[in-house]
N, C-alpha and C positions, 0 to 999 in steps of 0.2 A: 640334692646341692646343698653346698652352706654357702655362708657369707663369712667371709674372713678380711682382717687386715693385712696388707703386708708388712714385714716387720723387717724383713735383713734377706740377705743373700744369705745362702747355703753354695760353699764351696770343695772340690773335691776334684784336687788330680788323679786316684786311682780310683777305678771306678768299674762296674759291668760293662764293658765295650759296647752296650746299645745304648746308653745314658750319655757315651760321648756328644756333647754339641746343647747337649739337652741344661735350659737355664733353671737352675731349681731355687724356690724361694721359702723362708719360713715366715708363717701365717701363723696370726692367730685369729682362732674363730671369736664370733659377737655372736651379742644374744639378739632378739629381737626390737630390743630399746635401743642395740646399738653399742651396748657395755660391752667392754672386751672379757672373753672366759676364761681362765685356766685351762687352756687346751689349746697346745701347738700342733701345726702339721708342715709337715714341709711339702713342695707339691711342685712339679714341673710346671714350667711358665711357656706355654702355648700363646700368651696374645701381648710380650711385650709388659705386662703391670709393672710399676716400680712402687719403690717405699713410701710407705704411707697413704694407695689407694687400697679402696675396699675392691674386693672381687669376691666371683663365685667360684668357688673349686666342687668338683665332682672324684669323689672319691670310691673306693672300693673298684669293682671290676668295671664299672660307668668311667674310670679313667682309661682303662686300654681302650674301649671304644672307639676314643679322638682318635681323627686320619694322623697315622706316624707313631702311634703309642702301641700298635696294637704286640708286638714283637718286645715293647719294655716292661721289667718288671718294676711299674709303676701304681702305687695306689691313690693318688693325688695330682689330678693336675686344671691349674689353672685354666677356666674356660671363658670367661668375662670380666671385664672392666667395669666396676656399675657407678652409674651417671649418679643415681640416684635412689632412695630407697623409703617409700611412705609405708606408714602402718596408720589406717582408717584414714585422718583428716590430718595425721602428722607428718611433719618432713622429720627422718631418720638419717638420713646422711643425703649431703649435693655433695658432689664433687666439686661445681664450679664453688658454692661456698665456702670451700675447706682453705682453699687460696685465698680468701680475701683477707 
């Protein structure tokens, strides 16, 4: 899994039939210090994440293991909304502090 920040939504009116109803998000990956990386990923959202939230994204064949995605052509899926990230004794991210 990787940590990413939700940057926006991806809307597609014409798509593979199995993707109908799937919410797609544009994610920007972040490094271990919380800095944005120049790498983006489009992922299906199974947890109701919103713009600017930090999420855990599962990529590759692991994305299709998530219940309901077994027959979908997915390479990435958001599996969690992050509340906080700590690295050793430092707080890297806190959802609670983000909105202060």
